[in-house]
C-alpha positions in Angstrom: 32.6 -49.3 -48.8 35.6 -51.4 -48.1 35.7 -54.2 -46.3 36.1 -54.1 -42.2 39.0 -55.8 -41.1 37.9 -55.7 -37.3 41.3 -57.8 -36.2 43.2 -54.9 -36.4 44.1 -52.6 -33.2 44.0 -49.2 -33.7 46.2 -46.2 -32.1 45.0 -43.1 -32.4 47.6 -40.5 -31.0 46.1 -36.7 -31.1 42.7 -35.7 -30.0 43.0 -32.2 -31.2 40.7 -30.0 -33.0 40.2 -32.6 -36.1 41.6 -35.8 -34.8 38.6 -36.3 -31.6 36.2 -35.9 -34.1 38.0 -38.6 -36.2 38.5 -41.0 -33.4 35.0 -40.7 -32.7 33.8 -41.8 -36.2 36.5 -44.8 -36.2 35.4 -45.8 -33.0 31.6 -46.3 -34.9 33.5 -49.1 -36.5 36.4 -50.5 -34.9 36.1 -51.3 -31.2 39.3 -52.4 -30.8 41.0 -48.3 -30.9 43.0 -47.0 -28.1 43.7 -43.3 -27.9 46.0 -40.7 -26.6 46.5 -37.2 -25.8 49.0 -35.4 -23.2 46.3 -32.7 -22.9 44.3 -33.4 -19.6 41.3 -31.9 -21.0 41.1 -34.3 -23.8 41.8 -37.7 -21.5 38.8 -36.1 -19.7 36.9 -35.5 -22.2 36.9 -39.3 -23.5 37.7 -41.4 -20.3 33.7 -39.5 -19.3 32.6 -40.9 -23.1 33.4 -44.0 -21.7 36.7 -44.9 -23.2 39.6 -46.6 -21.9 42.3 -44.3 -21.7 45.9 -45.1 -20.7 48.7 -43.6 -18.2 51.1 -43.6 -21.5 51.6 -43.5 -25.3 53.4 -46.2 -25.1 50.5 -48.4 -23.4 47.9 -47.0 -25.5 50.4 -48.3 -28.6 50.8 -51.8 -27.0 50.5 -54.5 -29.8 48.9 -51.6 -32.6 48.4 -53.5 -35.9 47.8 -49.6 -37.3 49.0 -46.3 -35.3 47.5 -43.2 -36.7 49.1 -39.4 -35.5 47.9 -36.0 -36.0 50.2 -33.7 -34.2 51.0 -30.0 -33.8 54.1 -30.6 -35.7 56.4 -33.4 -37.6 59.0 -33.3 -34.9 56.2 -34.0 -32.2 55.5 -37.2 -33.8 58.8 -38.4 -34.1 59.2 -37.6 -30.5 55.9 -39.2 -29.3 57.0 -42.5 -31.6 60.5 -42.8 -30.6 61.4 -41.5 -27.7 61.1 -43.3 -24.1 59.5 -42.3 -21.2 60.3 -42.4 -17.3 60.2 -46.1 -17.6 62.0 -46.7 -21.0 59.0 -47.4 -23.1 58.5 -46.3 -26.1 55.6 -46.3 -28.8 57.7 -47.5 -31.4 59.3 -50.7 -28.6 55.1 -51.4 -28.3 53.9 -52.2 -31.7 52.6 -55.2 -33.2 55.6 -56.4 -36.0 55.0 -54.9 -39.1 52.9 -51.7 -38.2 51.8 -49.5 -40.1 52.1 -45.6 -39.2 49.5 -42.8 -40.6 50.7 -39.1 -40.2 47.6 -37.2 -40.6 50.1 -34.1 -39.3 50.6 -31.2 -41.9 53.8 -30.7 -40.7 57.4 -31.1 -42.5 58.6 -32.8 -45.7 62.3 -33.1 -44.7 60.9 -34.3 -40.9 58.6 -37.1 -43.0 60.8 -38.8 -44.7 63.3 -38.4 -41.9 60.4 -41.0 -40.1 59.5 -42.9 -43.0 63.5 -44.3 -43.1 63.5 -44.8 -39.5 60.3 -46.7 -39.5 62.1 -48.5 -42.4 65.0 -49.7 -40.4 62.6 -50.9 -37.6 60.4 -53.0 -39.4 57.5 -51.2 -39.8 55.7 -49.2 -42.6 54.1 -45.5 -43.2 51.5 -43.7 -44.7 51.3 -39.8 -44.9 47.5 -38.9 -44.8 47.5 -35.3 -44.5 43.5 -34.6 -43.4 41.6 -32.0 -45.7 38.5 -29.3 -44.8 36.8 -28.2 -41.8 36.6 -29.8 -38.1 32.4 -29.7 -39.1 33.5 -31.9 -41.8 35.7 -34.2 -39.6 32.8 -34.9 -37.0 30.7 -35.8 -39.7 32.9 -38.2 -41.5 33.1 -36.4 -44.5 37.0 -35.2 -44.2 38.9 -35.1 -47.4 42.5 -37.8 -46.9 45.4 -37.0 -49.2 47.3 -40.0 -48.7 51.1 -40.9 -50.0 52.6 -44.2 -49.8 52.6 -48.2 -51.3 49.1 -49.3 -52.4 49.0 -52.4 -50.3 49.3 -49.7 -47.4 46.7 -47.5 -48.9 44.3 -50.5 -49.4 44.9 -51.7 -45.7 43.9 -48.1 -44.4 41.2 -47.4 -46.9 38.2 -49.3 -45.0 39.4 -46.9 -41.3 39.5 -43.7 -44.0 36.0 -44.6 -45.1 34.7 -44.2 -41.5 35.9 -40.5 -41.4 36.3 -39.6 -44.7 34.5 -39.2 -48.0 36.8 -38.4 -50.3 40.5 -40.2 -50.4 42.9 -39.8 -52.9 45.8 -42.0 -53.5 48.6 -39.5 -54.6 51.0 -41.3 -55.0 54.4 -42.4 -53.2 55.1 -41.4 -49.1 55.4 -37.4 -49.2 52.8 -36.4 -51.6 50.3 -36.7 -49.6 51.6 -33.7 -47.5 53.0 -32.1 -50.7 49.4 -31.7 -51.8 48.2 -30.8 -48.5 50.1 -27.9 -48.4 49.5 -27.1 -52.0 46.5 -27.0 -51.0 46.4 -24.5 -47.8 49.4 -22.1 -49.6 45.7 -21.8 -52.8 43.5 -21.8 -49.6 
């Protein structure tokens, strides 16, 4: 297991079928994690578990060093990160400098590269790390991660990945994780 840097603030966005289990596993090792989901049922579930649930996604991402997203589509990921709320707040303007974004969404390659370009222009970094296996494995911390990104970014993320995955494969540059996941889904 890699050395854990508990000084990092983590924001996890998307508590659906896989995301909720993954966030709970991360919380076992990292106390400074905020979560967000637009579904009231997910907010209620996490509040009942004692999690501090912020009123909007920008507040959840405030001063985050690492932001995980696992959402239904890549276009939703971009909206959540870049669009301002009614008060003018956005995730992209709330995070720490040089934030590492980790997108676990099984989405669009074109949208992923557009996201990377926009993040690069804002001085942030991106890993694509789609999650494999089933919700059962996610619950028990035995997911599969196929990650695309810079070696140094993967090294920063690996201790967090190890809290919810027993197989972590760095497949190369950004985009290759998602491509491999799409091929894997097609073959299955």
